[in-house]
SERO-4910 file (N, C-alpha, C, O; in steps of 0.05 Angstrom, whole numbers):
BEGIN
 pado doro    nc1    nc2    nc3   cac1   cac2   cac3    cc1    cc2    cc3    oc1    oc2    oc3
  Unk    A     23    -29      3      0      5      3     24     24      7     43     24     23
  Unk    A     14     44    -20     25     61     -9     21     89      5     -1     96     13
  Unk    A     43    105      8     44    127     37     23    134     42     12    133     20
  Unk    A      5    142     61    -15    154     61     -6    185     67    -24    201     61
  Unk    A     24    198     81     36    228     74     59    213     76     63    190     82
  Unk    A     83    243     65    108    245     57    127    265     72    118    288     70
  Unk    A    148    262     85    165    272     95    181    291     77    197    278     64
  Unk    A    181    314     72    198    331     57    211    355     66    199    368     83
  Unk    A    236    365     58    245    395     79    229    411     60    220    408     38
  Unk    A    231    428     77    218    455     68    232    472     85    241    465    107
  Unk    A    235    500     74    245    525     77    213    543     94    190    549     86
  Unk    A    227    543    117    207    566    136    214    588    144    237    593    154
  Unk    A    201    601    142    207    637    139    186    643    158    164    633    155
  Unk    A    193    661    180    186    664    201    196    699    204    219    707    198
  Unk    A    177    716    213    185    746    228    219    740    239    236    756    234
  Unk    A    226    716    254    248    714    270    283    697    252    306    690    260
  Unk    A    269    698    231    286    690    211    282    662    189    261    659    178
  Unk    A    300    648    186    289    621    155    310    598    174    331    602    187
  Unk    A    293    573    167    304    550    175    304    519    157    281    512    154
  Unk    A    318    506    148    303    482    146    301    467    158    318    461    174
  Unk    A    272    451    154    264    436    176    252    418    157    251    420    133
  Unk    A    242    395    176    215    379    152    195    370    150    192    354    168
  Unk    A    177    373    136    156    383    142    130    355    139    144    336    147
  Unk    A    108    347    134     94    333    142     71    331    104     49    330    116
  Unk    A     65    331     80     53    321     71     28    298     69     31    276     78
  Unk    A      1    308     54     -5    290     52      4    279     22     16    290      4
  Unk    A     -6    253     23     11    231     -4    -12    231    -29    -34    222    -23
  Unk    A    -10    238    -48    -21    245    -74    -16    218    -95      5    216   -108
  Unk    A    -31    203    -97    -23    179   -128    -40    172   -130    -60    169   -116
  Unk    A    -29    163   -167    -68    166   -188    -66    132   -173    -49    122   -158
  Unk    A    -92    120   -186   -114    103   -171   -119     95   -202   -122    114   -218
  Unk    A   -120     75   -210   -125     68   -242   -146     47   -234   -142     23   -229
  Unk    A   -175     65   -234   -203     23   -232   -204     16   -258   -206     34   -275
  Unk    A   -203     -8   -265   -208    -19   -279   -235    -37   -279   -249    -38   -259
  Unk    A   -240    -47   -295   -266    -58   -292   -268    -94   -310   -288    -96   -325
  Unk    A   -255   -112   -309   -257   -141   -315   -233   -135   -335   -234   -143   -358
  Unk    A   -209   -119   -327   -193   -109   -329   -188    -95   -356   -170    -96   -372
  Unk    A   -209    -83   -355   -201    -58   -376   -214    -29   -360   -236    -23   -350
  Unk    A   -193    -20   -363   -194     14   -357   -218     34   -353   -227     48   -371
  Unk    A   -224     32   -332   -254     56   -321   -248     77   -318   -260     94   -330
  Unk    A   -220     86   -297   -212    113   -288   -197    119   -279   -188    103   -263
  Unk    A   -184    145   -280   -155    141   -260   -172    163   -250   -191    174   -261
  Unk    A   -157    170   -221   -164    191   -198   -135    196   -180   -119    185   -164
  Unk    A   -140    218   -194   -112    221   -160   -124    216   -142   -148    223   -144
  Unk    A   -115    202   -116   -134    199    -84   -103    197    -70    -84    196    -86
  Unk    A    -98    197    -44    -98    191    -28    -96    161    -21   -114    145    -13
  Unk    A    -72    159    -25    -74    119    -15    -89    104     12    -87    117     33
  Unk    A    -97     87     14   -111     77     34   -147     78     24   -161     97     14
  Unk    A   -155     49     32   -195     53     38   -196     42     -5   -218     40    -18
  Unk    A   -172     37    -16   -177     39    -41   -204     24    -54   -218     34    -72
  Unk    A   -209     -7    -38   -230    -17    -43   -257      1    -37   -275      1    -53
  Unk    A   -258     14    -18   -280     26     -6   -282     49    -34   -299     46    -51
  Unk    A   -266     67    -36   -264     79    -57   -284     58    -92   -302     68   -106
  Unk    A   -277     42    -95   -280     31   -127   -307     23   -119   -324     28   -136
  Unk    A   -318      8    -91   -344     13    -89   -354     40    -95   -364     47   -117
  Unk    A   -351     53    -77   -365     85    -81   -371     90   -102   -392     93   -114
  Unk    A   -341     93   -110   -347    106   -150   -364    102   -160   -378    120   -171
  Unk    A   -372     65   -159   -377     49   -188   -416     53   -172   -436     53   -186
  Unk    A   -416     56   -145   -447     54   -137   -449     85   -145   -471     87   -156
  Unk    A   -441    103   -144   -448    137   -162   -445    139   -183   -455    157   -196
  Unk    A   -431    120   -193   -432    126   -219   -461    103   -228   -471    102   -250
  Unk    A   -468     93   -211   -501     69   -224   -493     48   -236   -509     33   -246
  Unk    A   -463     42   -236   -456     11   -246   -459     -7   -226   -453    -29   -235
  Unk    A   -466    -10   -197   -471    -28   -181   -488     -9   -151   -483     12   -140
  Unk    A   -513    -36   -147   -533    -26   -129   -522    -28   -102   -529    -11    -86
  Unk    A   -501    -52    -93   -499    -59    -73   -473    -77    -70   -453    -71    -82
  Unk    A   -476    -93    -58   -443   -104    -49   -443   -137    -68   -422   -147    -74
  Unk    A   -464   -147    -73   -468   -172    -88   -465   -160   -116   -457   -179   -130
  Unk    A   -467   -137   -132   -451   -135   -147   -432   -136   -159   -432   -137   -183
  Unk    A   -405   -136   -140   -381   -139   -144   -374   -172   -127   -378   -182   -105
  Unk    A   -359   -183   -163   -341   -206   -154   -319   -205   -140   -320   -218   -118
  Unk    A   -304   -197   -144   -277   -189   -125   -268   -159   -137   -276   -147   -157
  Unk    A   -251   -151   -117   -238   -135   -117   -200   -127   -110   -194   -127    -86
  Unk    A   -182   -123   -126   -150   -137   -132   -132   -120   -140   -131   -113   -164
  Unk    A   -117   -111   -124    -91    -98   -132    -79   -118   -162    -77   -142   -161
  Unk    A    -71   -101   -187    -60   -114   -200    -29    -97   -194    -25    -78   -179
  Unk    A    -12   -110   -210     20   -104   -206     30    -83   -231     34    -84   -256
  Unk    A     33    -62   -209     35    -43   -226     75    -37   -216     82    -15   -209
  Unk    A     87    -50   -217    117    -40   -212    122     -4   -211    115     13   -228
  Unk    A    130     -3   -197    132     28   -193    169     26   -201    181      5   -197
  Unk    A    183     50   -213    215     55   -221    232     26   -209    244      8   -221
  Unk    A    228     33   -177    239     18   -156    239    -14   -155    248    -30   -139
  Unk    A    221    -15   -181    210    -65   -183    194    -59   -162    195    -78   -146
  Unk    A    179    -42   -152    161    -44   -128    128    -54   -132    134    -39   -151
  Unk    A    112    -59   -133     90    -51   -130     83    -28   -116     88    -23    -92
  Unk    A     66     -8   -138     55      7   -127     32      5   -113     28     12    -89
  Unk    A     18     -3   -128    -13    -11   -112    -33     15   -118    -48     28   -104
  Unk    A    -26     17   -141    -41     37   -164    -54     34   -181    -60     49   -200
  Unk    A    -60      9   -175    -82     -3   -198    -96    -27   -192    -84    -49   -190
  Unk    A   -125    -26   -187   -144    -41   -184   -151    -43   -200   -152    -26   -218
  Unk    A   -166    -84   -197   -180    -86   -226   -200    -97   -197   -196   -109   -175
  Unk    A   -233    -81   -219   -259   -104   -204   -273   -119   -220   -278   -113   -244
  Unk    A   -282   -145   -206   -296   -152   -231   -323   -159   -218   -326   -163   -194
  Unk    A   -349   -159   -243   -366   -154   -236   -381   -182   -235   -374   -205   -243
  Unk    A   -401   -175   -225   -422   -203   -216   -432   -213   -242   -435   -196   -259
  Unk    A   -438   -240   -249   -454   -250   -267   -482   -226   -273   -496   -217   -254
  Unk    A   -484   -220   -292   -516   -212   -293   -507   -177   -300   -524   -161   -309
  Unk    A   -487   -171   -295   -485   -134   -280   -470   -110   -296   -447   -105   -289
  Unk    A   -484    -94   -320   -474   -101   -344   -441    -68   -340   -440    -48   -326
  Unk    A   -430    -75   -353   -411    -62   -344   -410    -32   -363   -418    -27   -386
  Unk    A   -397    -15   -341   -405     21   -354   -402     24   -382   -385     10   -393
  Unk    A   -415     37   -394   -404     57   -423   -381     68   -420   -380     86   -403
  Unk    A   -353     60   -436   -341     74   -426   -319     77   -457   -296     71   -465
  Unk    A   -347     92   -468   -335    111   -500   -321    132   -494   -304    133   -476
  Unk    A   -329    152   -512   -311    172   -514   -327    203   -507   -317    226   -505
  Unk    A   -356    193   -504   -376    207   -498   -369    208   -463   -366    232   -456
  Unk    A   -368    198   -450   -369    179   -423   -341    190   -406   -339    177   -385
  Unk    A   -324    205   -409   -296    208   -403   -298    207   -381   -310    226   -372
  Unk    A   -285    183   -355   -280    186   -326   -258    195   -314   -253    195   -290
  Unk    A   -243    202   -332   -221    220   -315   -220    235   -306   -224    257   -317
  Unk    A   -213    233   -274   -226    249   -256   -199    265   -242   -178    252   -242
  Unk    A   -200    289   -230   -175    286   -213   -175    303   -183   -187    323   -191
  Unk    A   -170    307   -160   -163    308   -135   -188    329   -134   -207    328   -119
  Unk    A   -184    343   -151   -197    383   -147   -242    382   -157   -263    394   -152
  Unk    A   -230    356   -175   -262    357   -197   -266    331   -202   -246    318   -206
  Unk    A   -286    319   -202   -308    289   -209   -311    285   -234   -304    267   -249
  Unk    A   -328    314   -239   -348    315   -259   -332    326   -285   -341    330   -307
  Unk    A   -305    330   -272   -292    352   -308   -294    320   -332   -292    297   -326
  Unk    A   -298    331   -356   -297    317   -372   -319    299   -377   -316    278   -390
  Unk    A   -343    306   -366   -359    291   -377   -376    306   -394   -392    323   -387
  Unk    A   -370    293   -424   -389    314   -448   -414    324   -445   -420    341   -462
  Unk    A   -442    314   -416   -455    341   -423   -466    341   -389   -453    326   -375
  Unk    A   -486    355   -377   -498    354   -361   -514    337   -353   -515    328   -330
  Unk    A   -533    328   -377   -552    299   -371   -540    283   -360   -551    270   -342
  Unk    A   -509    280   -368   -498    243   -371   -486    260   -335   -464    252   -329
  Unk    A   -493    270   -325   -482    265   -292   -502    268   -264   -498    265   -240
  Unk    A   -538    277   -288   -565    262   -276   -569    236   -276   -587    225   -288
  Unk    A   -554    227   -264   -562    191   -259   -575    190   -240   -572    202   -219
  Unk    A   -602    164   -247   -625    171   -236   -613    146   -204   -599    126   -205
  Unk    A   -622    155   -189   -608    133   -169   -646    106   -163   -670    104   -167
  Unk    A   -619     91   -150   -634     67   -148   -647     71   -114   -665     57   -103
  Unk    A   -638     84   -107   -654     90    -73   -655    120    -67   -643    133    -50
  Unk    A   -672    126    -82   -676    153    -76   -691    161    -31   -703    150    -14
  Unk    A   -676    190    -37   -674    191     -3   -711    212     -5   -717    222     17
  Unk    A   -723    214    -19   -746    240    -16   -762    233     -7   -780    249     -8
  Unk    A   -773    198     10   -786    195     24   -763    190     60   -777    189     81
  Unk    A   -743    188     61   -733    183     77   -746    190    107   -742    215    109
  Unk    A   -755    184    126   -761    187    150   -740    204    172   -747    206    196
  Unk    A   -717    213    164   -700    230    170   -720    255    184   -738    269    175
  Unk    A   -704    256    216   -708    283    234   -686    285    259   -680    271    278
  Unk    A   -680    307    248   -652    317    254   -651    348    275   -661    369    266
  Unk    A   -641    349    297   -641    378    306   -619    393    304   -597    382    301
  Unk    A   -622    417    306   -604    445    296   -579    438    312   -557    443    302
  Unk    A   -582    425    339   -566    430    357   -546    400    352   -521    402    353
  Unk    A   -559    374    346   -543    353    330   -528    361    305   -509    348    297
  Unk    A   -539    383    293   -522    388    270   -495    396    270   -474    387    261
  Unk    A   -503    421    288   -475    441    304   -452    430    309   -430    440    305
  Unk    A   -460    404    323   -440    393    335   -422    373    315   -400    364    322
  Unk    A   -439    365    284   -418    347    265   -395    357    265   -375    344    270
  Unk    A   -391    391    257   -384    397    238   -335    392    264   -313    384    259
  Unk    A   -349    404    282   -320    388    310   -319    365    309   -297    357    316
  Unk    A   -335    347    302   -339    310    309   -323    302    284   -304    286    284
  Unk    A   -336    321    254   -318    302    243   -282    314    238   -265    297    234
  Unk    A   -275    336    240   -257    352    256   -233    325    272   -210    320    266
  Unk    A   -249    315    291   -235    306    313   -233    278    299   -222    264    315
  Unk    A   -240    261    273   -243    241    265   -216    252    247   -201    234    238
  Unk    A   -213    268    243   -199    275    216   -161    262    225   -175    242    228
  Unk    A   -145    258    229   -124    234    244   -102    243    227    -79    249    236
  Unk    A   -107    245    204    -76    256    182    -86    280    183    -69    298    187
  Unk    A   -111    288    179   -107    322    176    -93    340    204    -85    363    201
  Unk    A    -91    329    224    -70    340    234    -45    334    235    -33    339    256
  Unk    A    -34    325    220     -6    326    209      2    340    185     23    353    181
  Unk    A    -19    335    170     -7    352    146    -25    374    140    -16    391    125
  Unk    A    -57    377    151    -76    396    142    -78    393    113    -87    412    100
  Unk    A    -73    375    103    -81    381     66    -96    355     59    -90    336     45
  Unk    A   -115    359     72   -134    324     68   -157    342     64   -149    364     70
  Unk    A   -182    342     57   -217    344     64   -217    311     77   -200    294     81
  Unk    A   -241    313     81   -251    304     97   -285    290     97   -301    304     86
  Unk    A   -294    269    107   -328    267     95   -334    243    114   -318    225    119
  Unk    A   -366    247    126   -365    225    152   -398    221    148   -414    238    142
  Unk    A   -399    207    151   -429    188    167   -440    189    191   -436    168    205
  Unk    A   -454    208    202   -478    201    218   -497    196    224   -512    197    205
  Unk    A   -515    185    252   -545    174    247   -561    208    253   -556    231    246
  Unk    A   -579    196    268   -603    219    264   -590    235    290   -593    260    290
  Unk    A   -578    227    307   -572    227    339   -547    240    338   -543    256    357
  Unk    A   -526    238    320   -503    252    314   -474    236    322   -453    246    329
  Unk    A   -485    203    319   -463    185    328   -452    181    301   -462    175    279
  Unk    A   -423    185    311   -402    185    284   -402    152    271   -389    135    284
  Unk    A   -416    143    244   -403    121    232   -382    115    221   -373     93    229
  Unk    A   -368    129    203   -344    124    187   -340    142    189   -360    155    196
  Unk    A   -311    159    184   -297    182    175   -268    176    151   -246    166    158
  Unk    A   -277    186    119   -243    182    115   -243    206     97   -260    221     88
  Unk    A   -212    201     96   -197    225     85   -182    231     53   -172    212     42
  Unk    A   -182    247     45   -180    247     21   -161    272      8   -175    290     16
  Unk    A   -145    282     -2   -131    294    -13   -161    307    -41   -163    331    -45
  Unk    A   -180    286    -55   -200    296    -65   -227    305    -45   -232    292    -24
  Unk    A   -235    317    -50   -272    313    -34   -287    295    -52   -309    287    -45
  Unk    A   -279    289    -71   -310    276    -84   -290    240    -75   -301    218    -72
  Unk    A   -267    245    -73   -248    209    -59   -265    210    -29   -284    195    -24
  Unk    A   -257    231    -10   -269    218     23   -299    212      8   -309    196     24
  Unk    A   -321    217    -17   -344    213     -9   -345    185    -12   -360    172      4
  Unk    A   -332    172    -31   -335    156    -64   -326    131    -22   -340    114    -13
  Unk    A   -304    139    -13   -293    120      6   -303    111     24   -298     89     35
  Unk    A   -327    136     34   -351    132     60   -363    105     39   -363     80     40
  Unk    A   -373    129     17   -401    106      5   -393     78      0   -406     58     -7
  Unk    A   -375     79      2   -363     52     -6   -353     34     17   -337     16     12
  Unk    A   -358     36     28   -350     35     65   -385     26     68   -390      4     78
  Unk    A   -402     40     60   -427     36     66   -431      5     47   -442    -13     59
  Unk    A   -421      1     20   -433    -17      6   -424    -41     20   -440    -60     24
  Unk    A   -395    -42     28   -378    -59     38   -394    -72     65   -388    -94     72
  Unk    A   -418    -56     84   -426    -65     99   -444    -71     96   -454    -79    117
  Unk    A   -461    -73     76   -486    -68     70   -506    -49     86   -522    -53    103
  Unk    A   -499    -33     78   -515     -7     94   -524      5     71   -528     29     77
  Unk    A   -530      0     47   -545     16     23   -567     10     28   -569    -12     40
  Unk    A   -598     26     19   -590     59     18   -588     58     53   -599     42     68
  Unk    A   -565     86     60   -559     97     80   -588    112     93   -589    136     88
  Unk    A   -604    105    104   -633    117    114   -626    120    140   -614    104    154
  Unk    A   -642    156    148   -637    167    170   -605    169    172   -593    159    191
  Unk    A   -590    182    148   -568    191    162   -557    216    145   -570    221    125
  Unk    A   -533    234    152   -524    259    148   -493    242    141   -481    222    150
  Unk    A   -490    265    118   -476    266    108   -452    282    108   -449    291     85
  Unk    A   -429    291    128   -422    316    134   -392    310    118   -376    291    120
  Unk    A   -391    342     97   -359    337     97   -357    376     95   -373    395     95
  Unk    A   -324    370     95   -315    393    102   -306    420     85   -291    438     92
  Unk    A   -319    416     64   -311    445     40   -339    447     29   -361    445     40
  Unk    A   -333    451      7   -364    463      6   -377    435     -5   -370    412      0
  Unk    A   -402    445    -22   -430    424    -24   -432    424    -53   -455    429    -58
  Unk    A   -419    420    -72   -423    418   -101   -442    396   -113   -449    380    -96
  Unk    A   -451    393   -135   -473    390   -155   -457    351   -142   -470    334   -131
  Unk    A   -430    349   -149   -426    314   -143   -427    307   -125   -428    282   -125
  Unk    A   -428    318   -103   -434    309    -74   -444    304    -65   -442    286    -48
  Unk    A   -477    325    -75   -502    311    -79   -509    298    -89   -528    290    -77
  Unk    A   -506    283   -114   -508    275   -129   -504    246   -111   -523    237    -97
  Unk    A   -480    234   -111   -458    219    -92   -482    208    -76   -491    186    -81
  Unk    A   -494    227    -52   -504    228    -28   -526    212    -47   -528    187    -48
  Unk    A   -543    230    -60   -569    214    -74   -572    191    -78   -591    177    -69
  Unk    A   -546    182    -97   -544    149   -104   -542    145    -96   -547    122   -104
  Unk    A   -532    139    -59   -537    109    -36   -563    120    -22   -577    107     -6
  Unk    A   -567    143    -27   -594    140     -5   -587    157     19   -590    153     43
  Unk    A   -578    175      8   -570    201     38   -580    210     37   -582    220     14
  Unk    A   -605    223     65   -625    243     51   -607    270     69   -621    290     73
  Unk    A   -588    271     75   -590    297     84   -552    309     80   -537    292     88
  Unk    A   -542    331     72   -512    325     67   -509    368     87   -519    391     88
  Unk    A   -492    355     93   -483    382    109   -460    380    104   -445    361    104
  Unk    A   -453    410     99   -416    427     82   -420    452    111   -440    465    118
  Unk    A   -396    451    121   -382    477    130   -378    503    109   -376    525    120
  Unk    A   -376    502     85   -377    513     61   -407    518     53   -426    508     64
  Unk    A   -409    542     24   -428    540      9   -436    517     -6   -425    496     -6
  Unk    A   -455    523    -18   -468    503    -36   -461    520    -63   -453    543    -65
  Unk    A   -466    503    -82   -476    513   -108   -499    510   -117   -517    495   -109
  Unk    A   -501    539   -148   -539    537   -155   -540    509   -157   -551    495   -140
  Unk    A   -524    495   -183   -536    464   -180   -544    444   -173   -561    429   -182
  Unk    A   -522    442   -142   -523    424   -120   -551    430   -106   -565    410   -101
  Unk    A   -557    448   -100   -583    465    -85   -609    458   -110   -632    452   -103
  Unk    A   -603    459   -133   -624    445   -151   -623    418   -151   -643    410   -139
  Unk    A   -618    409   -155   -610    378   -146   -616    352   -125   -618    327   -124
  Unk    A   -617    383   -107   -619    363    -80   -651    370    -73   -662    358    -55
  Unk    A   -661    386    -85   -688    397    -85   -699    377    -99   -718    365    -90
  Unk    A   -688    369   -121   -707    369   -148   -698    327   -122   -717    312   -126
  Unk    A   -679    316   -105   -689    293   -107   -698    290    -78   -700    268    -66
  Unk    A   -705    313    -68   -720    305    -40   -706    308    -16   -713    302      7
  Unk    A   -680    318    -24   -650    310     -2   -658    338     19   -672    355      8
  Unk    A   -647    343     52   -640    360     64   -616    372     58   -598    356     62
  Unk    A   -605    402     46   -583    404     44   -570    434     59   -574    457     51
  Unk    A   -557    427     80   -548    441    105   -515    466     91   -498    450     84
  Unk    A   -509    485     87   -495    491     79   -482    522    105   -497    528    124
  Unk    A   -462    533    103   -449    546    113   -450    533    141   -452    552    156
  Unk    A   -449    502    161   -452    495    178   -429    502    202   -415    483    208
  Unk    A   -422    530    220   -414    538    229   -424    543    267   -447    551    270
  Unk    A   -410    539    288   -416    540    307   -462    543    309   -476    531    292
  Unk    A   -466    548    316   -489    552    317   -511    558    300   -536    559    301
  Unk    A   -489    564    283   -518    576    254   -517    558    226   -495    547    224
  Unk    A   -527    554    213   -533    545    190   -550    548    166   -573    541    169
  Unk    A   -545    555    150   -562    563    116   -581    530    110   -571    509    103
  Unk    A   -606    535    115   -617    507    104   -631    512     79   -651    527     78
  Unk    A   -620    499     60   -626    510     31   -653    492     15   -669    502     -1
  Unk    A   -654    462     26   -670    452     22   -681    417     37   -667    398     46
  Unk    A   -707    420     35   -702    396     58   -721    412     88   -731    397    104
  Unk    A   -723    434     91   -724    446    124   -737    425    135   -726    416    155
  Unk    A   -768    409    127   -777    396    150   -768    373    159   -784    357    168
  Unk    A   -736    368    156   -723    340    165   -715    360    192   -716    350    214
  Unk    A   -709    386    191   -690    407    218   -707    404    243   -730    414    239
  Unk    A   -705    397    261   -738    395    281   -716    413    306   -692    412    304
  Unk    A   -728    427    325   -726    430    342   -732    402    373   -752    391    381
  Unk    A   -707    401    382   -716    383    410   -731    394    421   -735    418    424
  Unk    A   -747    361    435   -780    380    453   -761    359    487   -752    337    493
  Unk    A   -764    394    501   -750    383    521   -763    364    538   -788    366    538
  Unk    A   -754    351    548   -758    326    573   -767    336    602   -752    344    620
  Unk    A   -791    335    602   -811    339    623   -790    324    647   -775    306    639
  Unk    A   -791    334    683   -782    325    695   -811    323    722   -822    340    736
  Unk    A   -814    291    721   -832    299    739   -827    294    764   -843    302    781
***
């Protein structure tokens, strides 16, 4: 497995002078995902949880619906300059009867750590139809619980502490209990790892869950959440106009600028309720 962090020398400059010191960087390496031996996607990611990443990616691209749609996922021999396996090529074998994805020139799956939908031919091609609609999910969550999620996500980001350079994504239940947290240089990869974990744990659709992300709420992240049946997406930063449009279309709750005790609820406000005080007899 590739390294999650890399140590490099850096010139540290301050008002008191400068000195050379070691610094810890978040690792970024390519991962090629193959389907039945055929190249499907290359993404720049932080090594680790690659099988989760592949399952989450295939779920959110509507290739698979659950764990049983994948027969196996294994690393291929991909030697680096030193002759050692880089573990940067993953081959996924689909179960019998599962249709392989369209890899024609009109659907370019090349992705980067900044944007997972770059290269897709048209907007209509990324408006995928979810098999796990969140529209009628019964989730109810209090503003107080939502307000606690950013700090709980941050506390679970172990690699961020040493690098300061990773996005985080986490799943919480309606009571704010952490189910899983993943980190990556790409926000879409962090989400794919979380959703891939859910696939492998047979938790899809993710009923009565909140997906919390450390950055902004993009169209793509809303789409990924909808494909996994997540009823609520919360972000510490802003959503895009298209993200709000898609969340409304999918019947999702979308929360942005979740900082401290304040937040903006863009769609699905019916799921956010104040706690009822407990009576004392």
